[in-house]
Residue frames as qw, qx, qy, qz and C-alpha x, y, z in Angstrom:
[[0.000, 0.891, 0.454, 0.000, 0.00, 0.00, 0.00],
 [0.426, 0.423, -0.046, 0.798, 1.59, 3.31, -1.01],
 [0.265, -0.743, 0.002, -0.615, 1.74, 6.19, 1.41],
 [0.153, 0.240, -0.751, 0.596, 2.30, 6.22, 5.12],
 [0.614, -0.515, -0.514, -0.305, -0.11, 4.51, 7.45],
 [0.103, 0.323, -0.577, 0.743, 0.03, 6.01, 10.90],
 [0.549, -0.543, -0.625, -0.112, -1.83, 4.95, 13.97],
 [0.107, -0.551, 0.357, -0.746, -2.39, 7.11, 16.98],
 [0.432, -0.198, -0.843, 0.252, -2.53, 5.12, 20.15],
 [0.441, -0.668, -0.132, -0.584, -5.20, 5.99, 22.61],
 [0.225, 0.235, -0.760, 0.562, -3.92, 5.97, 26.15],
 [0.637, -0.530, -0.437, -0.350, -6.22, 4.44, 28.66],
 [0.271, -0.624, 0.502, -0.534, -5.99, 5.00, 32.39],
 [0.663, -0.058, -0.744, 0.056, -5.21, 1.97, 34.48],
 [0.629, -0.702, 0.025, -0.334, -6.09, 1.31, 38.09],
 [0.473, 0.471, -0.662, 0.342, -2.52, 0.63, 39.27],
 [0.084, 0.194, -0.807, 0.552, -2.46, -1.66, 42.29],
 [0.599, -0.005, 0.309, -0.738, -6.24, -1.97, 42.59],
 [0.231, 0.044, -0.939, -0.252, -7.62, -5.47, 42.42],
 [0.618, 0.012, 0.364, -0.697, -11.07, -6.93, 42.82],
 [0.416, 0.090, 0.901, 0.089, -12.65, -10.24, 42.12],
 [0.072, -0.146, -0.636, -0.754, -14.68, -10.48, 38.92],
 [0.219, -0.602, -0.768, -0.005, -17.80, -10.89, 41.04],
 [0.235, -0.698, -0.311, 0.601, -17.19, -7.48, 42.64],
 [0.211, -0.190, 0.362, 0.888, -16.18, -5.70, 39.44],
 [0.487, 0.559, 0.255, -0.621, -18.83, -3.67, 37.63],
 [0.707, 0.403, 0.528, 0.243, -19.77, -4.79, 34.14],
 [0.207, -0.437, 0.299, 0.823, -17.80, -2.88, 31.55],
 [0.598, 0.719, 0.242, -0.257, -19.45, -1.28, 28.59],
 [0.724, 0.191, 0.319, 0.581, -17.52, -1.61, 25.38],
 [0.148, -0.629, 0.043, 0.762, -15.79, 1.64, 24.54],
 [0.575, 0.726, 0.367, 0.084, -17.07, 3.29, 21.40],
 [0.447, -0.374, 0.287, 0.761, -14.32, 4.78, 19.24],
 [0.459, 0.847, 0.166, -0.210, -14.50, 7.39, 16.50],
 [0.688, -0.095, 0.410, 0.591, -12.07, 7.37, 13.59],
 [0.284, 0.859, -0.129, -0.407, -10.82, 10.22, 11.45],
 [0.743, -0.027, 0.554, 0.375, -9.28, 8.86, 8.24],
 [0.250, 0.727, -0.295, -0.567, -7.75, 10.01, 4.98],
 [0.810, 0.249, 0.507, 0.157, -7.94, 8.13, 1.67],
 [0.032, 0.616, -0.433, -0.658, -5.95, 8.76, -1.49],
 [0.825, 0.478, 0.123, -0.277, -7.23, 7.80, -4.93],
 [0.686, -0.186, 0.554, 0.433, -4.92, 5.44, -6.82],
 [0.541, 0.632, 0.472, 0.294, -6.24, 6.87, -10.08],
 [0.264, 0.798, 0.098, 0.534, -5.59, 10.61, -9.63],
 [0.492, 0.036, -0.485, 0.723, -4.03, 10.98, -6.13],
 [0.311, -0.580, -0.072, -0.749, -6.93, 13.11, -4.82],
 [0.129, 0.050, -0.804, 0.578, -7.52, 13.02, -1.06],
 [0.542, -0.516, -0.430, -0.505, -10.72, 12.29, 0.85],
 [0.029, 0.206, -0.713, 0.670, -11.19, 12.78, 4.60],
 [0.607, -0.380, -0.511, -0.476, -13.88, 11.13, 6.64],
 [0.272, -0.323, 0.635, -0.647, -15.21, 10.30, 10.09],
 [0.740, -0.118, -0.542, -0.381, -16.76, 6.99, 11.16],
 [0.648, -0.491, 0.450, -0.369, -17.43, 4.72, 14.13],
 [0.898, -0.003, 0.438, 0.047, -16.62, 1.56, 12.11],
 [0.017, 0.723, -0.502, -0.475, -13.42, 2.03, 10.13],
 [0.323, -0.102, 0.899, 0.277, -13.27, -1.48, 8.62],
 [0.407, 0.598, 0.685, -0.085, -16.84, -1.26, 7.32],
 [0.218, 0.891, 0.044, -0.397, -16.35, 2.23, 5.92],
 [0.107, -0.573, 0.667, 0.464, -13.11, 1.34, 4.11],
 [0.376, 0.164, 0.894, 0.180, -14.82, -1.73, 2.60],
 [0.363, 0.777, 0.461, -0.230, -17.64, 0.54, 1.35],
 [0.094, 0.832, -0.295, -0.461, -15.11, 2.88, -0.24],
 [0.238, -0.343, 0.829, 0.373, -13.29, -0.01, -1.91],
 [0.392, 0.415, 0.819, 0.064, -16.60, -1.25, -3.40],
 [0.094, 0.227, 0.381, 0.892, -17.25, 2.23, -4.81],
 [0.237, -0.669, -0.703, -0.036, -20.19, 2.85, -2.46],
 [0.202, -0.730, -0.214, 0.617, -19.41, 6.56, -2.03],
 [0.420, 0.898, 0.094, -0.093, -19.43, 9.57, -4.33],
 [0.135, -0.821, 0.510, 0.219, -15.67, 10.02, -3.96],
 [0.451, -0.273, 0.820, 0.221, -14.69, 6.46, -4.86],
 [0.633, 0.529, 0.565, -0.009, -17.27, 6.11, -7.60],
 [0.371, 0.926, -0.024, -0.061, -15.69, 9.14, -9.34],
 [0.012, 0.853, -0.521, 0.019, -12.04, 8.68, -8.38],
 [0.740, 0.272, -0.615, 0.010, -11.47, 4.92, -8.30],
 [0.837, -0.369, -0.374, 0.155, -10.17, 2.61, -5.60],
 [0.112, -0.893, 0.273, -0.340, -8.49, 4.39, -2.68],
 [0.649, 0.062, -0.605, 0.456, -5.65, 3.61, -0.31],
 [0.524, -0.830, -0.189, -0.005, -5.99, 4.35, 3.39],
 [0.547, 0.513, -0.294, 0.593, -3.03, 6.63, 4.07],
 [0.071, 0.262, -0.522, 0.809, -3.83, 7.88, 7.59],
 [0.542, -0.584, -0.476, -0.372, -6.19, 7.37, 10.51],
 [0.028, 0.286, -0.612, 0.737, -6.54, 8.35, 14.16],
 [0.460, -0.468, -0.751, -0.079, -8.78, 6.86, 16.84],
 [0.115, -0.360, 0.277, -0.883, -10.63, 9.05, 19.34],
 [0.061, -0.267, -0.877, 0.395, -12.71, 8.32, 22.41],
 [0.230, 0.646, 0.496, -0.533, -15.14, 11.16, 21.76],
 [0.515, 0.628, 0.513, 0.279, -16.75, 12.34, 18.56],
 [0.027, 0.991, 0.042, -0.121, -15.96, 16.02, 19.11],
 [0.408, -0.645, 0.508, 0.399, -12.20, 15.37, 19.05],
 [0.571, 0.162, 0.702, 0.393, -12.48, 13.27, 15.88],
 [0.322, 0.844, 0.411, 0.122, -14.55, 15.99, 14.22],
 [0.161, -0.935, 0.174, 0.265, -12.01, 18.64, 15.25],
 [0.516, -0.344, 0.635, 0.461, -9.21, 16.59, 13.65],
 [0.497, 0.486, 0.647, 0.314, -11.24, 16.25, 10.45],
 [0.144, 0.964, 0.224, -0.002, -11.92, 19.99, 10.35],
 [0.352, -0.787, 0.342, 0.373, -8.26, 20.83, 11.11],
 [0.595, -0.036, 0.655, 0.463, -7.03, 18.63, 8.25]]
Protein backbone atom coordinates (compact mmCIF):
# COMPACT_ATOMS: atom_id res chain seq x y z
CA UNK A 1 0.00 0.00 0.00
CA UNK A 2 1.59 3.31 -1.01
CA UNK A 3 1.74 6.19 1.41
CA UNK A 4 2.30 6.22 5.12
CA UNK A 5 -0.11 4.51 7.45
CA UNK A 6 0.03 6.01 10.90
CA UNK A 7 -1.83 4.95 13.97
CA UNK A 8 -2.39 7.11 16.98
CA UNK A 9 -2.53 5.12 20.15
CA UNK A 10 -5.20 5.99 22.61
CA UNK A 11 -3.92 5.97 26.15
CA UNK A 12 -6.22 4.44 28.66
CA UNK A 13 -5.99 5.00 32.39
CA UNK A 14 -5.21 1.97 34.48
CA UNK A 15 -6.09 1.31 38.09
CA UNK A 16 -2.52 0.63 39.27
CA UNK A 17 -2.46 -1.66 42.29
CA UNK A 18 -6.24 -1.97 42.59
CA UNK A 19 -7.62 -5.47 42.42
CA UNK A 20 -11.07 -6.93 42.82
CA UNK A 21 -12.65 -10.24 42.12
CA UNK A 22 -14.68 -10.48 38.92
CA UNK A 23 -17.80 -10.89 41.04
CA UNK A 24 -17.19 -7.48 42.64
CA UNK A 25 -16.18 -5.70 39.44
CA UNK A 26 -18.83 -3.67 37.63
CA UNK A 27 -19.77 -4.79 34.14
CA UNK A 28 -17.80 -2.88 31.55
CA UNK A 29 -19.45 -1.28 28.59
CA UNK A 30 -17.52 -1.61 25.38
CA UNK A 31 -15.79 1.64 24.54
CA UNK A 32 -17.07 3.29 21.40
CA UNK A 33 -14.32 4.78 19.24
CA UNK A 34 -14.50 7.39 16.50
CA UNK A 35 -12.07 7.37 13.59
CA UNK A 36 -10.82 10.22 11.45
CA UNK A 37 -9.28 8.86 8.24
CA UNK A 38 -7.75 10.01 4.98
CA UNK A 39 -7.94 8.13 1.67
CA UNK A 40 -5.95 8.76 -1.49
CA UNK A 41 -7.23 7.80 -4.93
CA UNK A 42 -4.92 5.44 -6.82
CA UNK A 43 -6.24 6.87 -10.08
CA UNK A 44 -5.59 10.61 -9.63
CA UNK A 45 -4.03 10.98 -6.13
CA UNK A 46 -6.93 13.11 -4.82
CA UNK A 47 -7.52 13.02 -1.06
CA UNK A 48 -10.72 12.29 0.85
CA UNK A 49 -11.19 12.78 4.60
CA UNK A 50 -13.88 11.13 6.64
CA UNK A 51 -15.21 10.30 10.09
CA UNK A 52 -16.76 6.99 11.16
CA UNK A 53 -17.43 4.72 14.13
CA UNK A 54 -16.62 1.56 12.11
CA UNK A 55 -13.42 2.03 10.13
CA UNK A 56 -13.27 -1.48 8.62
CA UNK A 57 -16.84 -1.26 7.32
CA UNK A 58 -16.35 2.23 5.92
CA UNK A 59 -13.11 1.34 4.11
CA UNK A 60 -14.82 -1.73 2.60
CA UNK A 61 -17.64 0.54 1.35
CA UNK A 62 -15.11 2.88 -0.24
CA UNK A 63 -13.29 -0.01 -1.91
CA UNK A 64 -16.60 -1.25 -3.40
CA UNK A 65 -17.25 2.23 -4.81
CA UNK A 66 -20.19 2.85 -2.46
CA UNK A 67 -19.41 6.56 -2.03
CA UNK A 68 -19.43 9.57 -4.33
CA UNK A 69 -15.67 10.02 -3.96
CA UNK A 70 -14.69 6.46 -4.86
CA UNK A 71 -17.27 6.11 -7.60
CA UNK A 72 -15.69 9.14 -9.34
CA UNK A 73 -12.04 8.68 -8.38
CA UNK A 74 -11.47 4.92 -8.30
CA UNK A 75 -10.17 2.61 -5.60
CA UNK A 76 -8.49 4.39 -2.68
CA UNK A 77 -5.65 3.61 -0.31
CA UNK A 78 -5.99 4.35 3.39
CA UNK A 79 -3.03 6.63 4.07
CA UNK A 80 -3.83 7.88 7.59
CA UNK A 81 -6.19 7.37 10.51
CA UNK A 82 -6.54 8.35 14.16
CA UNK A 83 -8.78 6.86 16.84
CA UNK A 84 -10.63 9.05 19.34
CA UNK A 85 -12.71 8.32 22.41
CA UNK A 86 -15.14 11.16 21.76
CA UNK A 87 -16.75 12.34 18.56
CA UNK A 88 -15.96 16.02 19.11
CA UNK A 89 -12.20 15.37 19.05
CA UNK A 90 -12.48 13.27 15.88
CA UNK A 91 -14.55 15.99 14.22
CA UNK A 92 -12.01 18.64 15.25
CA UNK A 93 -9.21 16.59 13.65
CA UNK A 94 -11.24 16.25 10.45
CA UNK A 95 -11.92 19.99 10.35
CA UNK A 96 -8.26 20.83 11.11
CA UNK A 97 -7.03 18.63 8.25
